[in-house]
N, C-alpha and C positions, 0 to 999 in steps of 0.2 A: 723722316720723323720717327722717333721712338716713343711708343705708347707704353706707359707703366700701368699694368693692370693687376694690382695686388688684391688679396682677399678683402672682404668687407671689414671695415674698422681699422685698417692699416693705412697710414698716411706716410709717404716717403717724400722728403724735400729734395733729394738728389739720388741718383743711381749709386748703388753700393759698389765697392771695389770689385767684387766678383762679377757684377753685371757689366762693369766697364771692361774687365778682363775677357769676359765671354765675347762681348761685341768686338773687342780688338782682335781676338783670335779669329772670329768669323770674317773680319775685314781682310784677312790674309788669304782667304779662300777665293779663288777666281773661277768664273765660268771659263772652261778651257777654250771655247770657240770665240767668245767675245773679249776675253782677256780683261775682264772687269770684276771687281769684288762682288760676291753674291749679295752682300749687304746693300751696295749701291743699286743693284739691279732689283731689289725688293724681293729676292728669292727666299729670304728668311721670314717665315710666317709668324712663328712664336718661339719663345724661350721660357721654359718652366724650370725654376730653380727650387729644389726642396732639400730636405736633409740628406737624401740618398745621393743626389747629384744633379745633373742638368739634362733636360730633354729638349732638343731643338727640332722643330718641324720646318721642312723646306717645301717649296712649291715652285713650279715652272710655268712658263707661258701657255703651254698646251699639255694635254694628256699623252701626246705621242712624241714629245721631245726625245731625242736619241737616248736610249737606255745607258749606253756607255758614258755619255756626257753626264747623265744624272748620277750614275754610280760614282764617277770620278769626283764630282762635287761633294757627294755624301761622304765618301771615303776621306777626302781632304779635310772636310769639316770635322770628322771624328779625330783625325790625327792632330789638327790644330787645337781642338778643345781639350784633348787628353794631356796636352802640355801645360794647361793652366793649373797653377798651384791651388790645392784645396778644393778642386772642383767636384771630386767624388766620381760616381758612376756616370758615364756619358752615353746618351742615346741620340742618334740622329735618324729622323724618320722623313720619308718623302711622301707627300700627300698628293692625291688626285692624279696619279700617273698610271698608265695601263700596266706597268711593271712594278708598282709600289710594293705589293706583297713580296715579290721575289727580291727586290733591292733591299727592302727593310729587313727581311730575314737574313740576307747575306751580311748586311752591316752589323746586325745584332750579333751574329755568330763570328764576326771578323773573318769571314770566309775568303775574302779576296775576290777580285773580279772574276777570275776563271772558276773559282770555287762556287761563286754565285750563279754564273750563267752557263757553266759547263761547256758543252759543244757549241753553244751559241757565241761564245767568246772567241771570235776569230783571231783577234790580235790581243796582245797583252796590254795591260793598263800603262805600262812603261812606254810602249811603242806609241800608244795614243797620246800620252802626255808629251812625248818628244815632238810629235807632229805639230801640236798646237804651240809648244814653246818656240819652235822654229817660225811659225806664222807670227807669233807675238814679237819675236826679234826682228823679223822682216818689216813689220809695220812700224816698230819703234825706230828702226834705222831710217826709214823713209820720212818719218815725222821730223827727225833731227836735220836731215839734209834739206827738206823743204823749208824748215824754219830758217836755216842759215842762208839759203838762197833768197828768201823773202826779205830777210834783214839786210841783204846786200853785203854780207860778210864773206861770201864765196860766190863765184860764178859757176855756171853749169860746166864750163871747160875745166874748172879747178877741182871739181868734186872728187876726182880720182886721187887727189892728194890730201883731202880733208882728213885730219887725224882727230882722235878723241880729245887731245889737248886743245884743239881749235874750237871746240864746242863749249860755249859758256855753261856754267852751272844753271840748273833749273829742272823743271819737271821732265822735259823731253830727254835730257841727258841722263837723269837719274833712272828713268824707265829703260833706256837703252843699256846702261851699265848693268842693271838688274837682270835684264833678259840675257845679256852676254854671260854673266856669271852662272845663271841657271844652266846654260848650254856648255859651260866650260870653255868659253871663248876668251881671248885675251882682253883685259881691261887696262893694259899698259897705255899711258897717255900718248905714246907714239904709234899706237895701233891705228890702222885706217878705219874709218867709219863704214864705208861701203865694202862689204866682204860677201863671200858666198856662204852657204849653210855650214861649211866646216871652218869658217873664219879666215879663209884664205883671200889674199888680195886678188882683184880681178884686173885683166887688161883694160886699158882706158876705153877701148872700143866696145867692150861688153857692159860697161856701167850704165849707159842709157837704157838698155833692155832690162837690166837688173832693177833699175829704179822704176821703170814702167810696171814691171811685175809687182814690185813692192807697193806701189801706189794702189794697184788694183786690190791687193790683199788688205791694205789699210782701209780703203773705202768699203770693201765688202764687210769687214769686221764692224766698222762704225754703222753701216746701214743695218746690219743684222741686230746690232744693239738697240737702235731706235725701234726697229720692228718688234723685237721681243718685249721691250718696255710697253709698247702699245698693246700687244696681245695680253700681257699680264694685267695691265690696268683694266682692260675690257673684261677679261675673264673673271676677275675678282672685284669688279665694281660694286657688286651687291653684297659683298662680305662685310657684315656689320662690325665684326671685331677687327679685321685687318684687310682693307681693300688693297687693290693692286698698286696704289700710289703711296702707301704708307707702310709702317711696320718696322721692326717686328713688335708684337705684343709681348711684354715681359711680365711674368708673374713670379714674384720672389717670395715663396712660402718660407724659405729658410730665414730670411730677415724678419718676416712677420712673427715667426715663432720665437725668435730671440727678443723681439720688441715686446711681445705679449706672451711670456711663458705661462704654461698651465700650472696651476697650483696642484699640490699633492692630492687635494680632495677631488679635483677634476679628473 
């Protein structure tokens, strides 16, 4: 649910183009561990649009969520928003986290992950992103295979020959192709679905183990997603403006000023 909370005296019948563009940009930002948009997870608390630009406040299920995950989401949100035409100055702030001050200062300064955390940044942000992209690909691969087996279009013994061209169009295939493109893996229709992390085909006798591992990754990600949603809903249940099951609150001062311009005497 999106709550529109403009200033007193301003009534909007529908979201403006900029509001929709901002939300669409944030829809592309994923929680790196859960592989879901931060908008769906209700991690976007508020959006303020004014003449200067846009300020977005993020929140997480706990105050001790991993700082590198938190920084990655904030950094990705900045990058996505700065691509929006006419947005102006962009600020992304993380609320209620034990490292909020450090993360927010780093995001404001565009200091980068290592510039923000210094010696605490053991791995680069690129290495962290790659780890979770591989996990997302593994889970997407397993979902495709499980759906094909459940539909009776392929048997367990035939999985080693299952190619991308054999998987019908739909959400599962689109997600798999997107993950493969992110990793630079082949999306040729003749490419095999079940591959290793480098995109190489596996011997038939290794595929059952690969799929068991993939299933455990997928179940872990889905379980963590439900857990985090529950924690967020509990943590912000008493937030009158934006509880843990709703949001974000959008305040569009830019549109208000255009709808009600001040006179020269004011």
